[in-house]
N, C-alpha and C positions, 0 to 999 in steps of 0.2 A: 504495499499499499504505500508506494510513496508519494511524497508531494512533489507535483509540478512546480517546477522553478524555471521561471524565462532563462535564457542563458544572457548572461550580460555583454556576449560579445558578438550574437546574432540574432537576429529578429526573428522570434518565434514563427511568426507565419511566413516566413520566408523559405522558398524552395531549396532542397539541397543544392542545387548548383549554384546556389550564393554563397552556403556554406564553404561548398570545394573550393573557391578563391581566398577564405579567409586562413591567415597566416598564424603561427604561433608568434607571439611578443616576444623581445627580450626583457629583461628585468632583474636588476641587481635584489634576489632574495637572498639576505644573509645566511639563511638556514635552508637553504633547499636542498642539501643530503639530509637533514633530518627529515624534511617532507618526503623526500623518496622512499627514506626507510620506514616511515610510517605507512605508505602508501603499500609496501610491499610486507608491511608485518600484515596490514590489514588482510588484504590478499589471500596471504597464506592462511589464516584463521578461516577465511571462509572456507578455503580449499579450492582456490580457482585454480584454474588447469594451468598449464604450460603457456599456451596464448593468451588465453587474457590475461596473465598476468605482465608476460610481456607489452600488453596493448594498452595496461594501466602505467606500467612503466616509462613507457616512451611516451604514447599521448596524452593521457590523462595527467601527467606530470608535468608534460611542457604546457598544458593548457592553465594549471593550477597556478604555473609558476609566472606566465606571460597575463593571463586573463580573470582570473578569481580576484574579486573584487574587492571581498574584504581582509586586506591586507593594511598593516600600519607602516608609515614612516619612518623610519630610522635614521634620525639626523646629528645625534649627539649621543652619548652613552647612556645617560637616563634615558632617552627613546628607549634603545636597546634592553634593559633591564626592567622599564616599565613591562613589555613588550613580553622577552621573554621569560621574566620573571628573576627576583633575586639569586635564586640557585644556581642558575647557567651563568659564567662568568664571562666579562666580554671579551670575543677570539683579539688573538694580538693583532691580527693583520686589519680586523676592522677598528681598533682602536687606533692604526697609523691611519687610517685613512680619514677618520672622522677628526683627525687634527686640524684645527685652523689654521691656515697656510703665511706665512709671515708677508707684510705688506710688502716687502721688497720683491719675495718671488711673485707677487701676482701684478705688480707692476712691471717687472722684467718681461713677464708673459706679455704682458697688453702691448711692450716695445715690439718685442718680437712678433706680434700680431699685425702691427703696423707695416713691419719689414716683408711680411710674407705677403701681405696684402698689394706690396708694389710688385711683389715678385709672381703675383695671382697664384700661390700656392696654397694649396687646397686646406691643410693643415692648419689647426689654430692651437698654440700654448695656451692662449689664455682659455679656450673652453675645455682644453685639459687641464688644466689648474683650476677650474671651477670645482667646488665640493660637489658630490655624487649623490645622488639620492638614493639609499638603500631601502629595503622593505623588510619588512618581518612578517611570515606568513604560519598564523597556529595550524600545527600539523594534523591538530585534532578539532579545528572550528567545525560546527554543527552543520552547516551549509555545502562545507567543503566534503562531510564524509556523508551527507544527504546525496550531493549529486554523484559522487563517487557509488554510491549504493543504487540508485536509480540506474546508471549507464551500465552496473554492472547485469543488473535484472531484465534490461532491454537486450544485452547483447547475448547473453545467454536463454534468451527467448527465440533468439535467432541460430540457434546451434541446427543442424539439419539443411541450412537456406544455404543462399549464394553468398549472401552476408559472412557468414564465417569463415568459407573458402579466401575470403581476401580480407579477411577484418585488421590485418597491420598496416592494409593501405587506406585505412578509412581514419579520418581524422576524429580529433574530440568533435570539433565544431558540426562535421558531418555526422555523428552518432546522434548529438543533441537536436539537428533540425530531423532527423528521421526517426527519433523518439517524440518529437513535436508531431508529427506528420502522421506518427501513429494512434496519438491518442485523439488528433482531430477525427480518423476515421472511425475510433472506437466511440465518438460522441455521436459520429452520425448512424452507426448501429444498433445503439441502445434501445430506438425505437421498433426494431424491425425485428429481433427477438426475444426469447423469455422461455426461460426453463423452469418448469414447474417447480414444487418442495412438496417432496412426500413426508420429510421430519423425520425419515426413517435414521438417518446420519447425526441427529440432534438427540442428546443426553441432556436431560434437564437438569442446572445444577443450583438453581438459585431463584426464588420467587421475590419481585421487586416490587417498589410502587407503582411502578410504570410497565410491568410486564415480567417476562420471564429470561433469566439467562440460560442457553443452553451452550454446552460444548461440543462443537462439530467430533463425529469419530473419526477418527482418521483410519481405523481397518475398514469401516462400511464399503462397501460396494457403492452407494450414491452419494459418498463424499463430494466429489467433483459436481454433481447435480444441485445439490445445495448450496456449494461455493458460489455458484453460477448465479443461483438464485438471489444468493446476498450480493454479488456485485450488480445484479440489474437493477436491485432497490437501490442500493447505498450509494450507485455511480465511481465504484473504486476496483481496481483491478485485482482482488483478493481472488475473484473466479475468473478473471478475464483469460479466456484459452483460444490460443492461436488456431486451434481447429473448433469450433463452436458446435459442429457434429460428434466427433468424436470427443471432444472437451479433453484434447492434450494441447501441449506447446502453453510459449507464451507466459505469461505471469504466473498464470494459474497454476500451472506445470510446478513452477518453485514452492508455492505454499501447499500443494497438495502432498508432492514428492516430502516436504519437511514436517507435515502434519503426519503421514503416512508411517516414517522413521522414527516419529516421535522427536524429535527436535526441537517442534512446535507445536502448541496447544492453540487452540481457536476459538472464541466465544462471539456467540450474535446477541445483542439484547433485543427479545421481540413484543411488541405489541398485541393487543387483538387483532385478526386478520391476518395473524403469522406475518407482521411488517417487521425489518429490520430496521433499526435506530441509532447501533451503535456496535462498530466490529472491534474485537479486543483480538492481541498475537500476544502470547508468553512465551517466551525463549525457556527453553528446559536445559539447567545447568547441574552439573553433579549436588553442587552446595544449595538447590533450589531453583525457586523460579524466577526470572526477572521482567519486567515488563519492555515487551517489543515495541507493540504501537497500538494506540487507543483512538479511533476514525470516528468521527461523525460522517455524514452524508458528503461525498464529494471531494474525501479527504480532510474536511475541515472538521475543527475541534467539537465535538458532540455539545450542544446547545446544554444550558442551564439545568434544563427541566430535567435533564437523564443525570447530571452530574451523583444526586443521591444514591442513584441504583447504581453508578460503577463505583462510587465510596463502597457501598453495601459489598460489591463483589470483592473490591480489595481488602477487605478488613475479613474478609471469609476466606479467600483462598489463604494465604496471602502472600503475593510476590515479596521479593526483597525490598524492604525500606530502601529508597534512594531519591533523589531528586530524578526527576523524568521528563521534558519538554513536551509531550503529550498530556500527560498527567496535569502540569500546573500548567499549560496552556486553557485547560478547560476549569480550572480551580481547586485542582485536587492536588495534596502534599502530603509528603510524610516527615511530621514531627520528631525530630529525635527527642528523646529523655537528655537532659543536661547532663546526668552523669554518665551514660550510656548512650553513644552515639549509634552503636548499633539496634537499639530499644528505641520504641516508639509509635507513633499511631498514626494511621491515614485520616486526616479530613479536610474538611472544604476550608477554602483560603480565609475564610472571614472567622474561622474559629480558631486560628492558632493563637497560641498562647506568648510566645515569646516574641519580645519586640524586634529583635535582632533578626530571627529569622524570618518573621513575616514582612519588614523593609528590604530582606537580601531577595526572599521570592519576588516581591512587587515593582522589584526595580526593573526585571526583565519582563513584568509582564502587567503593566499598567492597564490594561485594556478590564480586566478583573475588577479596577476600583469600583467600578458601576453597581457591584455587588455588595457595598458596604452602604447600609441605611445612613452611616454616618460615619465615616471613614477617621479612622485616630488622626489628630492634627501631625501628628510625627510625619504620618503616610503624607500628607497632603505637602507638607515642607518638603520633602522628597521626591515629590511630583513634579512640585513648581521648580525643584532644583535641575533636575536631568531630563523631566519630559514635561515642558509647561505645554504642550500641544495637546495635552491629555488633560486640562484643565476641563475642558467640556463634559467630560465624564463624571465628575463630581456629582451626586444625586445631593450633598449639603457643604457649605463651604465655610470653614471657619473665617471667621471676619479678620484676623490677624491676617490670616495667609490669602484673603480675598485685598486684604489694603496693600501688601506685597507686590501682589501680582497686577494690581493698576499701577502701582508706583513703578513697576520693573518693565510691563509687557508694551509695547505699542496697542494702541487701540483694536488694528484689526488681527490682531492676537490673542485678544481677552476672550472669553467664552461669552455668550451671550448673556450669561447672567451678569454678567460685569461690566455689561454693554452700557448700562442705563445713565443717561442724560444727569449731570450733575445738576445741583441747585444750590448755588453760592450765596445763601442767606447768611445775614449776621448769627443766626441761630445755629447754625450748621459749625462755625469754627470749633476746632477741638482743642484741646491741651490736654497734656498728663504732667502734673504736679507743675505748672506754671510754664512749661513749655510750649509755646503756640506749635501745632502741628501743620496745619494749614498752608501757611507759607509754604513749609515744604513739601507737602502733598499737590498744591497746584489743583489741576483741573481733573487730576488723574483721578481722585475718590470720591464717589458721589458720597456727600455729607449726611444726609439725611438718611439715608440707606445705613450706612454705619452707626448713628444714633440709635437708631432702632433697633439694630441688631445686637448693639454692644449691649444695650438696656435688659433686652430679655435675656441674654447670656449671663450679664451679672447677676440679675435673678434666681437664675439659675445654677449660675456658678457659686454664689453663696451659699446655699443649700448643700450642696455636694461637699464643697468644700470642710463644712464643719462636721459633718459626718465622717469625712475622707482623712482627718487630721486626728480623732480620737482613735480612730483604727490604726493611721499608721504611728503613730505616737509609741502604742503598746506593742506594735510589733517591731519596731525598730530596737527597744528596749531587750526585747528576745532574741534578735538575731542579728544583733550591731558585730558588724565586722567579716560576718560569714557573705559568701557568694561573690567576691571579688576575683577576678584571672590573675592579677598581677602580683604574683611572688608576695613581697613583704608590704604591698601596702595593706593588706590583711589585718595589721596592727594599729593601722594610721588613727583609729577611736578607742583604743585599750586605755587611754591615758585617761582618769577622772576629771583633770581639769577640760579635756578636750568636751568628754560627756557634759560636763555643766554647761560648758558655752552653747552645744549644741540644744539642752534643753529649753537656756534662755531663749534662743531664738523662737523654738518653736510652742513656747508656753506664752501664756501672758496678751497682753496689748501690744500688738508691735506695730510701730507706726510706719508703712509703706514709704522704704526707699528706692523708688525704681529705677534713678539715676545710676546710683552708687551700684545695684544689682547689675543693670545692663553694662557699666564699665568693668564690674567684676569678673566678666568672661573673659577677661586678656591678662587678669590679674599675673600669669605665669609667667607669661611674655613682656609685661611691663618693669616686673621684676626683675626679670632675665636682661633687661636693657635698662638697668638703673634709674627707672621712672615711678615714680608714688603711684599707691594705689591705695589712697585713704583718702581720696577725694571726690566730691559730687559734679562739680565742674571740669570744662573739657581743657579751661585755661589752666596752666601749669605753669609755674615760675622754672625754668629750664634754661643755665647757663648757656652762654653763646655758642660754646664749642659744641657741646651734650649736643644741642638743637642742630648746628650743623651736621654733626655725625647721624643723628636722627634722620636728617631730612633726605641725605644720601641713601639711609639704609631703606627709607620708604620708597624712595623713587626706584629704587634698586627692585625690591619687592614688587613694585608695582608696572615694573615693566617699561622705564620710562628712563630717559635720556636724562644724564646726570646734567647737564648743560642747558636744558629746557628754558626757554624765559620763566619767567614766575607769573605772569599771565596766562601763558600754555599752561602750565603747571594747574593751574585753578582750572581750568574749562576740562580738561582731561581729567581731573580728579572729580569735578562734580559729575561730568558721563560715566564716569567708571562707579561712583555712588547709585546712580540709578539702575545699572545693572546690577548692583551686588547680590543679589539672591544666586546669580549663576556662579558666583566665586570671584573673590577678589584677588589681583594680585597674582602670582607664578603659581602654578599648577602642573601636576605630571598626567600625562594623555591614560585615559582609563582608572585613575585613581578610585575614584567610586567604583567601576565595575570589580575592579580586583577585590575592594575588601567586601563588596556582597558574593562573590564566589567563595570569600572565606566566612560569610555569613555574619559577617560584624560592618555592614552599611552604615549603620548608626555612629561609628568609629569617624568616618569621613564628615559628618555631620559637625560632630563636637570639634573637631580640627577646624572646618569652616566658621563654626562659630566663634571659637578662639581666635581665628587671625582675624575674622572680621572686625570684632571688638576692641582689638589691639588697631589695626591699623588704622580704621575709622578714628579713633581716638587720637592716634597720630596724627594723621591730615588734616581734624579738625584743631589741632593744639598749634599745625604749623600755619593755619590761618589758609587752607587752601581751601574750605569748602565752608558755607553759612554754616552756623552751628544750630540751625533749626533743622536743616538736611543731615546732618549728622546725627542728631537725637533720633530722628524719625527712623533711621535705617538701626542705629543701636536699640532703641525700644523693639523693632519687628524682631533683630537677628537675639535681641533675649528673650523674645517668646517663643521662637524657633525652639531656641534650648531649652526653656522649659516645657515645651510640649513634647521633645523628643527624650527629655531624659528622666528621671525618678528623685536624684539628690545630685547635689555637690559632687559627694564621691562616683557616683556613675557617672557624672558628666566628666569630670577630672581621668578616673581611670581607661575611659573611652579616647581623652584626646591623648594619654599616654601611648597608648596603642596605636593610635593613627598615625602620631610623629615616629615612632619607630620605625612604620612602614615607610614611612616617607623618610625617612634616611637610610631606610633599606634599598629601597629602589633609587636613590641619589645617589649610592654607594658611599655612603657617611656612617655606616651602622659599624663606630668602631668604639673602643671604649668610652666616648662620651654619650654613645645612643640612649643611654639607659639616664641621661639627665632629667627629663622630661618626668619618668617615674620616681625618681628622688624629689623634685621641683614639687610634684602634687601632693607626694605624701608629707611635705614638710607642711607645706598649704593650709593642707587638710587638719595639723598637728597644732596651729596657730590659734590660740584662744582669742586673740583680737583681732584675726585676719576675716577679710570678708567672707570667705568659705563657711565660717563657724558661726557668725555674729547676722549674716543672711539669711533668713528662710528659704528655702528653695520655691516653694508653693504655697506660703501662706496666701499669696494676693496676685494677681494677675497682672504680669507687667504690660504688656500693651494695651490697656484699659482706657482710650481715649475718653477726654468727659466734656460736654460741649461746655464753650465762655458765655456767660454774660454779658453782655457788652454794658458798659454803662451809660445811661441817654444823652444825648449833645445836651449841651449848655444850652438855653435860651438867649436870644439876643435881647 
């Protein structure tokens, strides 16, 4: 049941003659031998014959190197480590290629160019001196593996035909064009033939809310008829045989043979009238079953209606608990236990308990967010950070996320629910602890809407907070110190003075200090750079020499030239703050994706929150942006952190882990890489520090209130 994927190099509707003229393109893929070895390994695991293996290592490999679209550019050692992973050292030859050329060498090459242009010579030393662009291709990329499997299935189905005899002369482009042609012919034939279902080759396995799940009996003579019936209704290739009368050859032959030999178990969900809705295939391994494919009609993900049926099936059989794209695509995940990754439970994505696991799964499946009646705010912040184009799927949007979206995104990219015309009346002016937000927000925020939503949420929030803090205080007394993943951080709160400071922050009447709270997210970075973190204002009395060093550091972090004129700095900084939610300053490609793969995507959010608080404060301190704009970003960033983490400890641990990962992929994971861990530990033990004196969730940070303007004096 392969997923048809258009070729990036040929028009799927073009005839094979057009594909025959396509050529393999050259491209500097730094790990080409690794890609070739992975293709050979998968071929051996499938048991491909010698001709098929040779075709893959020649034609498919050359197509992958030259034309596969999902490659990562490598222009620096950091790019290579981000793509290949920190465990793969940078090859010496690549390190030499990536070294920047000296200006003298480049000038000499340019001079040679001028001389050669006079003599009409073709070679260009300057062109040769220019830095090359290299690429990294993930040998196990899901789309690459899927394309390989699709082509192998197609070429196997041509055994005994003329195509098999000239296999080595068929390019990868030609094979993909032939595959597309065949599927177009199959589509035309679907209405011309129908194989009846006798039900004799089906064995009932499970009754579900929407029907019955049957298993295909591999040893029964009617197996192929039942498979053909399944394919006719589901419009996929499970039972599509090359010979419709004899029911042999083609894709169906492979699945039938695998089921007959016991290598594959096939299942179908059917409702009244014997109508199939979901087709499931499980691979049989010595250590148990593994999910192979779960498909709805036309190879799409099964619709939400049948998710509970498939979930019941997965819990009953069950296959090995692991992540699978077909399962996650329809909203089904295996959430491992915290103490034992091999144990856990299959569940629908809306029932996932671990925030880290939920965000890691959703980071690649944001289409599932429409199933959340009220998506967790942390999930909404992640959506806004890495997939803002999916905001329209939200059934409800948090007021702070909505404000950040209006501030950050252009009007034509906002979802319809946020495109209402603003009503800038005096009553709609907003402030937080005396900081006016109206000037910073401009016309991007619908003020009246914001007030209505905030007031409603505020009343609801107050009731929930009272109950939540009673339970939380009791719970923290019992489990204080457990549940952290970074070595000696578990002892951070053992000291009685620390406990007393936290008790004072969580008990009694606390006067909200949202400005100090928003700034405190950057405390570790402020202290590291010798700046105070005991102030509620953006302005600090900084010596001229330190101010100059700080300015150079901030410009470098923001990827701006050190000699940029002051006016241009202010313009660019203000523009950068508009897009703050997409990340401020330098970043590594795929930073979020890498941490999501490790189940720790929240760590990336913590890293972003800390850097944003630090950089915005420094930018405002240096006078490059208006304070009103800086405070709006700081308050929204603080709300993002408050929504995504449960405590200062939770936030601090996540930041330390993310910084360790950042340093590792930057080739800076030396003895100093544990510095952030120690800094977080010390700050969590500082009884006078912000992280012990400011309660984490006692009050909402982004809580704008309407400003009542004084009446104008009469003449």
